[in-house]
N, C-alpha and C positions, 0 to 999 in steps of 0.2 A: 440914759447910759450906765453902761455897766463896764465892771473893770476889763472885761473882753475887748469892749469896744475902745478903751483908750490905749490899750496895749497894742492893739491891732494898728489903730492911727499912729501911735508913735514908731511902729517896725516899719510903715511906709513911708512917713514923715523920714525916719533915717536914710532910708533906700532913696527917698527925691534928692536928698543932700548928695548921695553919691554918685548918681547919676547926672545930676548937674555939673558935677567936677570929672567925673572919667566919661562919661556918654551911656549909650547903649552897648550891650554886646553884640559883636560883629561877626555873624555865621560866613562860612565859606561855600562856594559853588552857586549853581544857579538857584531859581526860586523853587525849585522841587526838592532839593537837597537841602535848601535851608529850611522848608518847613518839614522834612524830616527828621532833621536834627532837633528842630524844635520841640515835636513831637515827644521825640526821646527824653528830652530834657524835663517833660512835663511828668515824666512817670516816676512817682516815687518808690524807688526799689526797697526800702527799707519796709515801709508800711503797705505798699502794695496797692496804690490808687493812684488816678490820675489827677494831678495838681490843676489849678485853673492856668498857671504859667509857673514858670521857672525864675521869675522876677519877684515883687512884693506880694501877688497873690498865688503864693506856693501853699494853697490849702484847697480842700474841698469846697465847691459849689455846686448845690443840685442845680441851678438855671444851666449855668456853664456846660457842666458835663452833660445835661440833657440835651443840649442845643448840637454837643458835638458826638453824641452816642451813636447814631446812624452811620456819620461818616467815620467815625474811628473804626466802625465793625466792618465797612466796606474797604478799608483801607488794610484788613488784616488784625486788627488789635480786639477782635471779640473775646478772647481769654481774658485780657487786663480789664475791658469794659466789665465783664463780670464780676471779676476781681474787685474792681473800684465800687461795685453794687455791694458786695458782701461786707468790704470794708466800712463803708456808709452806713448801710442798715445796721451792722453790728455797734456802730458808736451812738447810732439813733436809737437803738433797743434800748442800751444800757442807760442813755440820756432820759428816755422815757417819750419822746416824739420827734419827729423830723424837723429839723430846722434848716435855715437858708445856708448855714454853713457849717463846718468843721475847721477848727483853726490847726496850723503846723503841730502843736501838741496834742491835738485831739479833741479839743473841747467843742462842744457843740454850741452856736448861738444864732440867733436871728437879729438881722441887721433890717433897719432900725426897728420895725414889727415882725409879727407873724407875716411869713410870704405866702401870697396866693399862689404861687409857682412853685415852690419847694417839693410838692408830694406829686404833681403832674410830672414832673421832669424826671423823677425817679420812676414814677410807672412807664413813662415813654421809652426809659432806656432800658427798662426792663422787656418792654416789646419788642424794641428793635433789635435788642440781641438773643432774644428768645431765652432768656435767663431763667428756665423752669425750676431748677434747684433753688434759686435764690426766692424766687416766687413762693415755693413750697416750705421752705426754711422759714421765712418771716412772713408766713400766711396771718396768723393771728395779730401780730403786731400790725400788717398794712391794714387788717380790716377796722383796727380799732382808730388807726389814724385816719382812715376815709371816713369812718362815722365822725371823727371830730371835725375834718375837713367840713362835712356836710353842715355841721351844727354851726362852724364859725364863720364860715364862708359865705353858703348856699342861702339865698332869697326864694324858698320855692315858691312865693306868690306870684313872683315875677320871673322866674326861671333864669335868674341873673346873680351874678357876684352882690352881695348886700353893699350898700351906698352909706351906711349908716357907721362906718369904723373906716380907718385907712389900713392898707396892706401893703408890705412891701413886694414890690413887681421888677419890671424890668428898669424902670425909674426909681431906684432905691429911695432917692430923696423927696419924691413928690408925693402928694396928698391929693388923689383924684379920686372922683366919685366913680367907684364900679368901672375901672379903666375898660375899653375895648380890648387891650391886650388879657388882662385877669380875665375877661370872660371868653376868650379864645383858648386860653389853657386849660380853663374849668372844660370847655366843650372838647378838647383835646383829651383830657383824664377820662372823660365818659365813653370816648370813642375808642380809648387805647383798653379799657376795661372791659368794655365787650369784647374787642379783637381776641383779647387773651382769656377770655371767658371767665372773669373773676367777678367779685362781689362789686356791682356797681348802685349805689345809691341814687346814683340820676337816671337810671336808664327809662323812667316813666316821663322824663321831660324833656320838651324839643328846644334844648337851649339853642341850638343855631336859628331857630326861627325868630327867639327873642333877641338875639344879637342884631339880626338884620333888621328887624322891625325898630328897634332902639338905636342903633349906630349908624346906620345907612343913611346919609343925607341926600343920595341920587346922584352926586358926584365924587365922594369918598366917604370913609368911615369917621366918626366922630371920635376925639382921642378919649372921653369918659361921657357919663349922662349928663353933665351941664350941657353938652353938645353946643361948645362954643365953636365958632366959625373960623377954627384954623386948622390945617392939616398937620399932623403929626406922623413922623415915619413908624414908630412901633403899630400905629392904630393901623394903617393901610399896607402892612407886611403881612403880620400874623392871622389875620381871617383867612387868608390863603396857605400860611404856612401851616396852620394848625389844621387845615382842612373844615374849616367853617362853610367856605362856599369854593367852588372852582366853577371860574366863569371868566373867559377870555373878554367879554365885553366889560364886566366890572373893574378887571385889573387893568384895562386901558383907560376905564376912567380914571382910575387910582393913579396910574402911571402919569398921566396928563395933569393930575391936581401937584401929585410929588413935583414935576418937572416946574410946574407954575409957581410952586412955593419953593425952588430952588434946594429941595433938601438933597439931590444928587450933586450938588455943584461944591467945592471941585469936583469931588469925587463921592459915593454915597457912604453911609447914608446918616443925615442927622436927624434928632429927635423932632426938631423945630427950627426956623429960621427966625422964631421971635423970639430973643432973648428974653425980653419983658415976662413979667408972671402970667400965665395962661391959668395956674392952679397955684395953691400953696405949696410950699416946698419946706423941707425939714430944716431946723435949726443949723445943723452942723454945715447944709450947704455953704456957711459962711466961708469955709474953709475950703471949699470945693470949686468955688467961682461958678462958672458956666459949664460944669463938668456934665452936667444932665441938661443942658438948654438947647444951643445952638452949635454945639461940638459934632464931630463927626465918629460914630463908633463902627470899629470892625467887626462885632459881633452882627450886629443888626445889619450892616452892610450883607456880611455871608448868608443869613437868614433871606434878605431880600432878593441877593442873587439865587438862591433856591427857588425863589418864584417867577423871579425873570426871566431863568433858564427855561423853563417849562412854558413859559407863554409869548417869549421874545427874543430868539437867540441872536439878533443882531445888536439888541442893547446888551446882552448878556456878555458877548465878546468883547465890548468895548471898557464894561465895568471890570471885567476878570483883567484885562491889560491894564486897567489902572492899577490895580493892586501888585500885579505884577511888578511894576515897576515902585511902587513903594516898599515891595519886599526887597528887591535889589539895591534900593536907595540907601534903606536904612538897614540892609543886611539882616534884616529880624521881621517879626510880624508884632506891632504896635498894638495898644488898646485902644487908644482914642487922640483924636487930632481936634486941634484948633479950627474954627471957622474956614480960616484962609489955609488950611491944609497942612500946616506944621503942626508937630508933636505938642499934645497939650502939656500945660504946667501951669502953676501958680506958683506963689510963695510957699506953699505947704504940700504941695501935691504935685508929681510927674508921671505921666503916661506909663504904664506898665509895660513891660516888654516879654516877647517868648511866651506868646499866649495859646493856648490849646487851640483855640479858635481857628489857627490855621490849618488845622484837620480837616474842616469843611472847604476852605480854600483848594487844598491836595485833592479832595474829593470831588469839588465841582468840576476842578481842572481833568482828571482823571478818567470819571464816570459820567 
């Protein structure tokens, strides 16, 4: 724990108290108008970057921005995506490394550990926005970060993310043994580097084959290298989303496992339906409750919908209608829901609102 973690937690706690008293902001119009207003609210005009939200995550996160980058480009925000990359990389270069986040005051920090997906999502955003000038401007810094990532994250003997230390990733509070998600973003990083013809220290390694060999159970993808027989949401979305595998047959098997585990009920998508510990969690989880257990996450759902749209149009239509109804019900786009479908909250935390993730919903609807 550092001071920046405590100050961030205090800021979120204060907002939690405000929301408990006043409720979420209500936007006017239909789902499209609401989405457009939220995207506009997430643009920090002063510092010229996209925030995660205009709620309490009013800061920059590599993961959240990278997930939304392609949708934002499709929606006509390419210039703002490139400006966001320039802002983030200028702060990271001054700091000396790429971190998970940049606070509203401009301070770079990891939470709670070095994140395995921060650099991959920066590179991914560069690729999808074709930010050639940014790539050229920060070339030396990015090469240094790639070398550090290779040494810190990669186990070249097995062509996977190391399992002898913990990394922050999609589930920040979890302590997993080389998570499937982590390896998928590693594979995406290598693919993106090759696509933009940039320095790629992973080019000689068949990471996709290692992922399939170590994580495919025959019916679903294991959560991590411990290979516990539990179906989790992120492990069965990102092999497809990150381009590790393109197979309707495997998708249908994963979809059957997701349905059997009820991860998409009452709407998508949960990390797990088993609130008991499937792996160790960070001590700070005591303040967050089941925040990253059997709660329903909107950003995970949007990536899930990317995959479902490709392989199953009927299910896609059903799930999109569910999220349309949620947007209209709350007049907003919320971060996370309890297992029963109500907005997530604990004594210390309340679900964030006005998430940039709504760009993915709008892009999925339009394109």
